[in-house]
C-alpha positions, -999 to +999 in steps of 0.1 A: +669+305+804+661+289+771+629+309+768+649+341+773+675+330+747+647+323+722+629+355+729+662+374+720+669+354+691+633+360+677+637+399+685+671+400+668+655+381+636+627+406+636+653+436+637+670+424+610+640+415+587+631+451+596+663+466+583+664+447+553+630+457+543+637+491+550+668+489+528+649+473+501+620+497+500+645+526+500+665+510+471+632+505+451+623+542+458+656+555+446+655+534+414+619+546+406+629+582+413+660+579+391+643+564+361+608+581+360+601+611+338+633+610+320+624+588+289+596+594+264+582+581+232+572+601+204+534+596+197+530+616+166+537+603+131+563+633+123+579+658+144+606+682+140+621+697+172+627+735+175+656+753+187+636+768+216+604+764+234+578+777+212+564+776+175+583+809+169+616+792+171+633+775+139+634+740+134+665+722+143+683+712+112+689+674+109+662+659+134+632+643+125+616+621+145+587+596+140+560+577+159+577+552+182+611+568+187+623+575+223+644+605+234+655+617+269+639+645+286+660+669+298+638+698+309+604+716+308+592+751+302+554+754+300+540+730+275+574+723+258+601+698+265+636+698+257+649+667+244+680+647+234+679+622+208+700+588+210+725+605+187+729+634+213+711+661+194+691+685+212+656+704+206+622+713+219+589+695+213+555+703+225+544+679+254+513+666+235+535+648+208+553+628+237+544+602+263+567+595+291+577+561+299 
């Protein structure tokens, strides 16, 4: 009788441990997915975003970014990334001037 009760307690503890581990793993995976590839740092000394995804688009006035500044990544078209600055301004930069963090 005591052995049967001990077996049930151990089985219950193992089941709880498995559920807690699965919940922690899922939470971690969601956290990583939510934060990955959404922030980048400028790795060029001086860049000016364009109004579109190419060199043929005009510069966005009022935005000049320097090495070490961070931006939010909004979308990608080919080799160009649409970014948003900390002040909310938007523009496009070639992906080679940014490094995702």
